[in-house]
C-alpha positions as CSV (number, residue, x, y, z in Angstrom):
1,M,38.3,-226.8,30.9
2,R,35.2,-226.8,33.1
3,R,35.4,-226.6,36.8
4,R,32.4,-227.7,38.7
5,D,32.5,-228.6,42.4
6,V,36.3,-228.6,42.3
7,I,38.7,-227.3,44.8
8,A,42.0,-226.1,43.2
9,G,44.9,-228.2,44.3
10,L,42.6,-231.0,45.6
11,G,41.6,-234.1,43.7
12,A,38.0,-234.9,43.1
13,A,38.3,-238.1,45.2
14,A,39.2,-236.0,48.2
15,W,35.6,-234.6,48.3
16,P,33.3,-237.3,47.1
17,T,30.2,-235.5,48.3
18,F,30.7,-232.9,45.5
19,A,30.1,-235.4,42.7
20,A,27.0,-236.7,44.5
21,G,25.5,-233.2,44.8
22,Q,25.0,-230.9,47.7
23,A,24.8,-232.7,51.1
24,K,22.1,-231.9,53.5
25,G,22.9,-228.8,55.5
26,Q,25.5,-227.6,53.2
27,R,25.6,-224.1,51.9
28,R,26.8,-223.4,48.4
29,L,29.4,-220.9,47.1
30,G,29.9,-220.2,43.4
31,I,33.2,-218.7,42.3
32,L,33.8,-217.1,38.8
33,L,37.4,-216.2,38.2
34,V,38.4,-214.1,35.2
35,Y,41.9,-215.6,35.3
36,G,42.8,-219.0,34.0
37,E,43.9,-221.8,36.2
38,A,47.6,-221.3,35.2
39,H,47.7,-217.6,36.1
40,P,50.0,-217.1,39.0
41,D,47.4,-215.3,41.0
42,S,44.7,-218.0,40.7
43,P,46.2,-220.3,43.4
44,V,46.6,-217.3,45.6
45,I,43.0,-216.3,45.2
46,V,41.7,-219.9,45.7
47,D,43.9,-220.8,48.6
48,T,43.4,-217.5,50.4
49,L,39.6,-217.8,50.0
50,R,39.5,-221.4,51.2
51,E,41.6,-220.6,54.3
52,S,39.7,-217.4,55.1
53,L,36.4,-219.1,55.0
54,K,37.8,-222.0,57.1
55,R,38.7,-219.5,59.8
56,A,35.1,-218.3,59.7
57,G,33.8,-221.9,60.1
58,W,33.1,-222.7,56.5
59,I,34.8,-226.0,55.4
60,W,35.0,-226.6,51.6
61,G,33.4,-229.9,50.9
62,Q,31.8,-230.3,54.3
63,N,29.4,-227.5,55.2
64,L,30.2,-225.5,52.1
65,A,29.9,-226.9,48.6
66,V,31.9,-224.9,46.0
67,D,31.4,-224.5,42.3
68,L,34.7,-223.1,40.9
69,Q,35.1,-221.8,37.3
70,Y,38.0,-220.2,35.5
71,G,37.1,-217.9,32.7
72,N,40.5,-217.2,31.3
73,G,39.5,-213.7,30.2
74,D,36.8,-215.0,27.8
75,A,33.6,-212.9,28.3
76,A,31.4,-215.2,26.2
77,R,32.7,-218.3,28.1
78,M,32.1,-216.5,31.4
79,R,28.5,-215.9,30.6
80,L,28.0,-219.6,30.1
81,Q,29.9,-220.3,33.3
82,A,27.8,-217.9,35.2
83,D,24.6,-219.8,34.0
84,E,26.3,-223.1,35.1
85,I,27.1,-221.7,38.6
86,L,23.6,-220.3,39.0
87,A,22.0,-223.5,37.9
88,Q,23.5,-225.1,41.1
89,K,21.5,-222.5,43.2
90,P,24.3,-221.0,45.2
91,D,23.7,-219.0,48.3
92,V,26.3,-216.5,47.2
93,V,28.7,-216.1,44.2
94,L,32.2,-214.5,44.2
95,A,33.0,-212.6,40.9
96,Q,36.5,-211.5,39.9
97,G,36.8,-208.3,37.9
98,I,34.5,-206.4,35.7
99,V,34.0,-209.3,33.3
100,G,33.0,-211.7,36.0
101,A,30.7,-209.1,37.6
102,T,29.2,-208.3,34.3
103,A,28.5,-212.0,33.5
104,L,26.7,-212.5,36.8
105,Q,24.8,-209.3,36.7
106,S,23.4,-210.2,33.4
107,A,22.4,-213.7,34.6
108,T,20.8,-212.9,37.9
109,K,18.9,-210.2,39.8
110,T,18.4,-212.2,43.0
111,T,21.4,-214.3,43.9
112,P,23.9,-212.4,46.1
113,V,27.1,-211.6,44.3
114,V,30.3,-210.3,45.9
115,F,32.7,-208.8,43.4
116,M,36.4,-208.1,44.0
117,M,39.3,-206.5,41.9
118,L,36.8,-204.3,40.1
119,Q,37.0,-200.6,39.2
120,D,34.3,-197.9,39.1
121,P,31.3,-199.9,40.3
122,I,28.9,-196.9,39.9
123,G,30.1,-195.9,36.4
124,G,30.0,-199.5,35.4
125,G,26.4,-199.8,36.4
126,F,26.9,-202.5,39.1
127,V,25.6,-200.4,42.0
128,T,23.9,-197.0,42.3
129,N,25.2,-196.1,45.7
130,L,28.5,-197.2,47.4
131,S,27.2,-197.0,51.0
132,R,23.9,-198.9,50.3
133,P,24.2,-200.8,47.0
134,G,20.6,-201.9,47.3
135,G,20.6,-204.6,44.6
136,N,22.1,-208.1,44.7
137,L,25.7,-207.0,44.1
138,T,28.3,-205.5,46.4
139,G,32.0,-206.0,47.0
140,F,35.4,-204.5,46.8
141,T,37.2,-202.1,44.4
142,N,41.0,-202.1,44.1
143,F,41.9,-199.2,41.9
144,D,40.5,-195.7,41.3
145,F,41.1,-193.7,38.2
146,V,43.3,-191.3,40.0
147,L,45.9,-193.9,40.5
148,V,46.9,-193.2,36.8
149,G,48.8,-190.3,38.3
150,K,50.8,-192.5,40.7
151,W,51.5,-195.1,37.8
152,L,52.7,-192.3,35.5
153,Q,54.8,-190.7,38.2
154,L,56.5,-194.0,39.0
155,L,57.3,-194.5,35.3
156,K,58.8,-191.0,35.1
157,E,60.8,-191.6,38.2
158,L,62.1,-194.9,36.9
159,S,63.0,-193.5,33.4
160,P,63.1,-189.7,33.5
161,G,63.6,-189.6,29.7
162,V,60.1,-190.9,29.1
163,T,58.0,-188.4,27.1
164,R,55.5,-190.9,25.7
165,A,53.4,-193.5,27.4
166,L,51.1,-196.2,26.0
167,A,48.4,-197.6,28.3
168,L,47.1,-201.1,27.5
169,L,43.3,-201.7,28.2
170,N,40.4,-203.7,26.9
171,P,38.2,-200.8,25.4
172,D,34.9,-202.7,25.5
173,Y,33.9,-201.3,29.0
174,R,33.3,-197.7,28.0
175,A,32.8,-196.1,31.3
176,R,36.1,-197.5,32.6
177,L,37.9,-196.5,29.3
178,A,36.6,-193.0,29.6
179,G,37.7,-192.7,33.3
180,Y,41.3,-193.8,32.5
181,A,41.6,-191.7,29.4
182,A,40.5,-188.6,31.3
183,E,43.2,-189.1,33.9
184,L,45.8,-189.8,31.4
185,S,45.0,-186.6,29.6
186,R,44.9,-184.6,32.8
187,I,48.1,-186.0,34.5
188,G,50.3,-186.7,31.4
189,P,51.0,-183.0,30.5
190,E,51.9,-182.2,34.1
191,L,54.7,-184.8,33.9
192,G,55.7,-184.0,30.4
193,I,54.3,-187.2,29.0
194,D,52.0,-187.7,26.0
195,A,49.9,-190.6,27.4
196,R,47.3,-192.4,25.4
197,I,45.4,-195.7,25.5
198,A,45.8,-198.7,23.1
199,G,42.6,-200.8,23.0
200,V,43.6,-204.5,23.1
201,H,41.6,-207.8,23.1
202,D,44.2,-210.5,22.5
203,A,47.9,-211.3,22.1
204,A,48.1,-210.2,18.5
205,E,46.7,-206.7,19.3
206,I,49.0,-206.4,22.3
207,E,52.0,-207.3,20.1
208,T,51.0,-204.9,17.3
209,A,50.4,-202.0,19.8
210,I,53.7,-202.4,21.7
211,S,55.8,-203.0,18.7
212,G,54.4,-200.0,16.8
213,F,54.8,-197.8,19.8
214,A,58.4,-198.9,20.3
215,A,59.3,-197.7,16.9
216,Q,59.8,-194.2,18.3
217,P,62.1,-193.3,21.2
218,N,61.5,-192.2,24.8
219,G,58.5,-194.4,25.4
220,G,57.1,-196.3,28.3
221,L,54.2,-198.6,29.1
222,L,51.4,-198.5,31.6
223,I,49.6,-201.9,32.0
224,L,46.2,-201.0,33.4
225,P,44.1,-203.4,35.4
226,D,42.1,-205.6,33.0
227,A,41.3,-209.2,32.2
228,V,43.1,-209.0,28.9
229,T,46.3,-207.5,30.4
230,G,46.1,-210.0,33.2
231,I,45.7,-213.0,31.1
232,Y,48.6,-211.9,28.7
233,S,50.8,-210.6,31.4
234,Q,53.8,-212.8,30.5
235,R,53.6,-211.8,26.8
236,I,53.5,-208.2,27.7
237,V,56.6,-208.6,30.0
238,D,58.4,-210.4,27.3
239,L,57.5,-207.7,24.7
240,A,58.5,-204.9,27.0
241,A,61.9,-206.6,27.4
242,T,62.4,-207.2,23.7
243,C,61.5,-203.6,22.8
244,R,63.4,-202.2,25.8
245,L,60.5,-200.3,27.2
246,P,60.1,-199.4,30.9
247,A,56.7,-200.6,32.1
248,V,54.6,-200.0,35.2
249,Y,52.0,-202.6,36.1
250,A,48.8,-202.5,38.1
251,Y,49.4,-205.9,39.6
252,A,52.3,-207.5,41.4
253,A,52.3,-210.8,39.4
254,P,54.0,-209.4,36.3
255,V,56.8,-207.9,38.2
256,R,57.6,-211.4,39.6
257,L,57.5,-212.6,36.0
258,G,60.1,-210.1,34.9
259,G,58.2,-206.9,34.6
260,L,59.9,-203.6,35.8
261,A,57.6,-202.2,38.6
262,A,54.1,-202.0,40.0
263,Y,52.1,-199.9,42.4
264,T,49.4,-202.2,43.6
265,T,47.1,-203.8,46.2
266,S,47.6,-207.2,47.9
267,V,45.5,-209.8,46.0
268,A,45.4,-212.0,49.2
269,Q,44.1,-209.0,51.2
270,D,41.5,-208.3,48.6
271,V,40.3,-211.9,48.8
272,E,40.3,-211.9,52.6
273,R,37.9,-209.0,52.6
274,A,35.7,-210.6,50.1
275,A,35.6,-213.7,52.2
276,G,34.4,-211.6,55.1
277,Y,31.3,-210.5,53.1
278,I,30.7,-214.1,51.9
279,D,30.7,-215.3,55.5
280,R,28.3,-212.5,56.5
281,I,25.9,-213.3,53.6
282,L,26.0,-217.0,54.5
283,R,25.0,-216.0,58.0
284,G,22.1,-213.9,56.9
285,A,23.3,-210.5,56.0
286,V,21.5,-208.6,53.2
287,V,23.8,-208.1,50.3
288,G,22.3,-204.8,49.3
289,E,23.0,-203.4,52.8
290,L,26.7,-204.2,52.7
291,P,28.7,-201.1,51.5
292,V,31.1,-201.3,48.6
293,Q,34.6,-200.8,50.0
294,A,37.9,-199.7,48.4
295,S,41.4,-201.0,49.0
296,A,43.2,-199.0,51.6
297,R,46.8,-200.2,51.4
298,F,49.1,-200.1,48.4
299,T,52.7,-201.3,47.8
300,T,55.4,-200.6,45.3
301,L,57.3,-203.5,43.8
302,L,60.6,-203.2,41.7
303,N,62.4,-205.8,39.7
304,L,66.1,-204.9,40.1
305,K,67.2,-207.3,37.4
306,T,64.9,-205.8,34.8
307,A,65.9,-202.3,35.9
308,A,69.5,-203.2,35.3
309,A,68.8,-204.8,31.9
310,L,67.1,-201.5,30.8
311,G,70.1,-199.5,32.1
312,L,68.0,-197.6,34.6
313,T,69.5,-195.9,37.6
314,I,67.3,-196.2,40.7
315,T,67.7,-193.1,42.8
316,P,67.8,-193.4,46.7
317,S,64.7,-191.5,47.1
318,L,62.8,-193.9,44.8
319,M,64.4,-196.9,46.4
320,A,63.1,-195.7,49.8
321,T,59.5,-195.9,48.5
322,V,59.8,-199.5,47.3
323,D,58.1,-202.1,49.6
324,E,59.3,-205.2,47.7
325,L,62.4,-205.8,45.7
326,V,62.3,-208.6,43.2
327,E,65.8,-209.8,42.1
């Protein structure tokens, strides 16, 4: 479903100026989300962005026109949506994830783009320098490849018997694939875990990968940050439960849907920081002079009901590191 000049949670009648086009004096913001409208993080992103910009003086539908598109993880669709957004001549565009940033990078070399929830911006070719990006893209990264060690360690602490780990990731972005694969190969042996990546593009490939892996004992899952794993997070959670596999996720939403555990950033915090760059660009800052920044705060979530269903014993030392318990 197309979303143009729409604010999530508000009817079109609430902002009649949107349908009539951009009012005089308005600035324009494009938003390209990799998630679908039904994803649990989508309203968090939209509401946080709207409120953060409001605090900075930008009121959606008044002095700021908004073009919002939900890509639902479809790269081809997002390329078309990027073109639609740019046809409205936005002053700045917010892009979620590597798929959103790739679509916009291919579509424009001039319109300022702020990315968020993206990994390896240099290796992915989005910027050449973190401190001075120089082009028309900058923004915020959430995970570094070295976090593979933290995710594997958490999996081992939750289920000490794990000797095999399957990490799910869309393999199409080669630099990111190579980065995660290298860390799995480096850290896995230190923890006594044979860790490897399963490339997945859709629900069928996810089911095949998890079901086949579960045929052998002592396994666990790592759900790496990705549009595919995000879109199909509920299916992954359900398959992990059916196959009785402990799973560690890169985002919090799957844990609240029944997943076992996550070590992650705050989506709301990531959006607030992106809103700060959007505000600065709307006030005249040069996008290429705004440094790429990384997330600084991480939290651990644990679903106690899922842990009990898997028969896991949570040690006091592990419990002491948990920031949020989901019951």
